[in-house]
N, C-alpha and C positions, 0 to 999 in steps of 0.2 A: 388319559386324564381321569382323575378320581371323580367319584359321584359328587363329592362335596364341592369341588371346584365348578362342576357343571351346574349344580343347583344354584350357585351364587350368581350365575350369569356373567361369567368372566368376559370383560370387554378389554381388548388390548389398548394400552395408553395412546398409541398413535391413531387409533380410530377416534378416541374422545377428542383429540386435539387436531384432527384433520391432517395428521402427519407432521405437525410442527413440534419442535422440542424446546423452543425458547419463547418466553413471553414477549409481547410487543414493547414492554418496558422492563428494565432491570432494577426496579426500585423496591421489590418485595423481599422481605426477609421473614423468618419464622414468626416474629412478633408483630408484623404489620397488622394493624386492625382494619377489619373489613366491615362495612355497613351497606345495606341495600337501600336503594331509593324506592320508597313505597309506591310512587305514582307511575313507575315505568311498566309498560306492558311486557309480559313474558312470552307472548306469541312469537314464534319464529326462533326461539332459543332451543338449543339441544336439551335433552332430558337432564344432563349433568349441569348445564348452565342454569336451568330452571331450579334444580335442587339447591344449587349454591345460592342463588338469589333468595329463595324461600327460607333457607337456613339463616341468612343474615338479616331478614326482615325483623326479627325479634330483638335485635341489639347487636352490638359489635362483637366480633369474634376474631381471634388471631388467625393468621394463615395456617398455622399448625393445627389449630382446632378445626378449621374448615376442612382441611385435608383428612383429618381423622374421622370427622363425621361423614364425609363423603366416601371414605375408604378408598381414596385415590392417592397416588404418590404426590409429594409436594411439588415436584417438577410439573406434573400434569395440572395440578391445581393452580400453579402460577400462570400457565398458559391460559386457562379458562378465566382466571381473575383479570389478566391483562385485557382480554377481549371484552369482558363485562365492564371494566373501568372505561375503556375506549367508547363503548356504546352508551355510557351514562347510567347503567343499571346499578353499579356499585361505586362507592367512594372508599378510599383508603387513607390511612394516616399512620405515621410512625408511632410506635408506642411511646409513652411518656418516659423520657430517660430518667434514670436514677439521679437524684440530687447529689451533687458533689459535696463531700464533707469539707468543712473549712480546714485550712491548714493549722497546724499547731501555732505557728507564728501569728496568724490572724486572731486566733482565740486569746493568745497571750496579750496582744495589743488591745483587744476589747476589754479584757480583765484589768489591764493597767489603766485604761481610760476610765473605767468605772470606779476603780480605787481612787483615782486622782480627783474625781468629782465628789466623793464622799468624804 
């Protein structure tokens, strides 16, 4: 192992997730927004879970952003996220979907209607 990897304190993903490789819920994607509940105590959480909660106390972040800040694989972050949602430390919501553009036909009907009123 190189000195660089040793210095970063490499922790195997299965250690961080207690050997689990799937989250308790399968509702997280890369753009799921994560927000911490400020009134929840962090005593008893693992260091990674505590870092995740502290990171999200300042506002909503996407799952991809959280994983990048924590320098953990997305799969590991999903397992931690599921546990913290289950314990009430975090809440998640889907990102706001892009608005669908109206069809050409709908726009033409609106234009025809406006012309008819004028």
